[in-house]
N, C-alpha and C positions, 0 to 999 in steps of 0.2 A: 598314213597322215595325209590330211587334205592338201591338194595341189596348191592351194592359196598360200600355205606356209612356206613352200619352196619358193614361191614368187616373191614373197615379202622378205625372204632371207637373201635374195640376190643383193649384190652391191649396188650402190646409188650412183656410181660414176658413169662417165659417158665414153670411156675408152678403156681398153684392156679387158681381161676376163672378169666378168661380173657374177659368175656362177657362185653358189653358196660353197662354203668351206665344210667339207666333211671331216669330222675329227674321229680318229680311231686310236687304238693303242699304239699304233705304228706311226702316228703323227697326223698331219692335216693336208688336205689337197682339195683344189676346187674341182667340183664335178656337177654336171647337169642331171646325174642320175637320180631318179625318183623311185621309191619303193612302191610298185604298183602290181596288180594282177587282176585277172577276170574272176571275180568271186561272186558278186551280186548282180541282180537284174537292174535294168534302168529305173524301174518303178520303186525298187528298194533304195537305190542311190538317191533318188529324188526325195523320198521319204525322210532319209537321214539328213539331207541337205535343208529340207523345209523345216524340220522340227528341231534343228540344233545348229548345224554348221553356218547356215546364212545369217544367224544371229550372232554366234560367238565370234567368227573370224574377223569381223569388222572392229571387234573390241580389243584384239591382240596389238602388240606393237607394230606399227607401220614401217615401211622402208625409211621414211624421213625421221624416225625415231619417236614420233608422238605415240602415246599409249592411251588410247580412249578409256578403257576401264579404270585404269589407275587415275586418270585425271577426273573421272566421275567421282570416285571414292575420296580423292584428295580434297574435294570441295565440301565434304560432309563430315560432321563430327562423329567419330567412331563411338560405338556403344561400350567398347572395352579397350583399355590400354594395358599392354604388358611391356616389360623392358624391351623386347625385341619384336613385338607384333601388335598390330591393331586388329580389332574384329568389328565386322558390321553385320547387323542382323537384317532380316527381312523388313522388320518394323521401321527401320530408319532408311532403308534403301529399297522401297517397294517398286521402284521403276526398273530395277534390275531383274530381268526374267530368269530367275534360278531354274525353272523348269526346263528352259531350253539349254541352259548351260549344263545341267545335269544330264540331259538327253545327249548332248554332244559328247560329254565325257564317257558316258556308258557305251555310246556307239563305237567309240575309239577303242576302248578296252574290249569290247565284244569282238570287233574285227580282229583284233590282235590275238584272240584266244581261239577262234574258230579256224584259223588258217595259218600256214607257215609262209612267211614273207621273205623274198629273196633280196638280200643286200647288194651293194655295188660290187663287193668282192666274191659274190657267189655263195656266200653262206646264208642260212636261213634263220630267221628270228621269230619267235612267237612267245605268248605267255599261256599259262594253263589255269584258267579259272575253274575248270572241272565241268563235266556235262550238266550237272544240276543247275549250277549258276549260269552257265551258257544259255540254257533253256529259259531260266527265269528272266534273264536280260532280254533275250530274243522276244519274249511275249510282252515285256514292258515296251521295247522299241516298236512292236507292231500295234501297240495301243490296246492290247488284250487285258493288261493288268497295270497296277501302279508300279512305282519303284519297289524293287525287291526288298523285303523288310529286313533282310540280313546284310544290307549294304551300308557301308560307312564311306562316305565321299568327302575328303577334305580338299577345298579349293583355296589357293593362295595366289594372290596378286603380288608379283615380285618387284622389289624396288631396285634390285642389283642389275647392271647392265648386261652381265653375261646371260642371265635367264631372259632378259627382254629381247636379246638379239639372236636367240638360238631356239631350237626345238629338238626334241628327241622322242622316238616312238616308245610305246609301253614296254617297261622291262620290270622284272621283280627284284626285290631285295634277297639277300641270301639267308634270311631267317627261316628256320623250319617250323617254328611256332609264330604265330601272329603275322604270317606272310602277307605282304602287301605288294601292289604294283602301282606304277606311276608313269606319267608322261608329262612333258613340258611343251607349251605352245606359245612361244614368243612372249613371255611375261606372265603367263598363267600356268600354274603348276596344279596337277590333279593327282591325288593320292587315293587309291581305292583298296578297301579290304572287305571281303565278303565272308562272314563266319557266324556261327552260332555262339561264338565266345567273344563278341565285342566287349571292349572295356567301357566303363562308364565315362572315361575321358574321351574316347573315340565317339561315343554317342553324343557327348555334350558339345563337341566342336564340329560335328558333321554338318554339311550343307543340305543333306537329305535325311529323311526320317528323324527330323528334329524341328520343333515348332519355330525356332529361331532362324534356321537355315543360314548359318554363319558363312561368311567370306572373310578370309584373313588377308592382311597386307604385312608383308615381311621381306627380309633379305633371304631369298630361297637358297642362294649358294652358301651363305654363312650358317643358316640353319640346318644344313646337312640334307636337304631334299634332293640335291643332285646325287648324293650317294646312292639313293634308291635308283634314280634314273640311270646312272652309269653302271649299276649292278654290283656295286662295291659293298 
């Protein structure tokens, strides 16, 4: 996960330990540990930053609690209203660069799939998108092709405080069929599935491979998106 997320998740106080709180099954503790490793060259890191991170990270919730992306959407009439979600299309929010949001999300999922990352307790985490999809995403990130056509990417802007003040790395749900992966970045939740058997609903609400390029606004904790992130 980008270093900026760790910085933004630090406490805003002036005294005492302001390190982020790491939550595990065993409880919570403050730590300065960041999941890092030497994987990509400097040129590739700069490419990922220029094409996605430098645009998306200023949109997530800041240390002072302001949430720029939510504030932008909150001032615009949504295209669709459901009991527990609002939806905004590219037509009504053309100034939001969905290409860079998608690039950022795919780059994070790809990095989580091509390498095993060491956590603070010494265990390793990764996801497995498969060699075929890893290569499709790599070529997309290099600018050799467009978005992989078998990708479904759902992007949700979260209204709940838990999602806005936390982040978690990519993890998979436990389904054997329709398996998906997700990660959260201080108020923005990303859910990805790559498959030849995408459902009509998935295609209809995706931000990619969809003419409307939907972005949703919802309570991400109440809607159960955290269950994917927690691997439950």
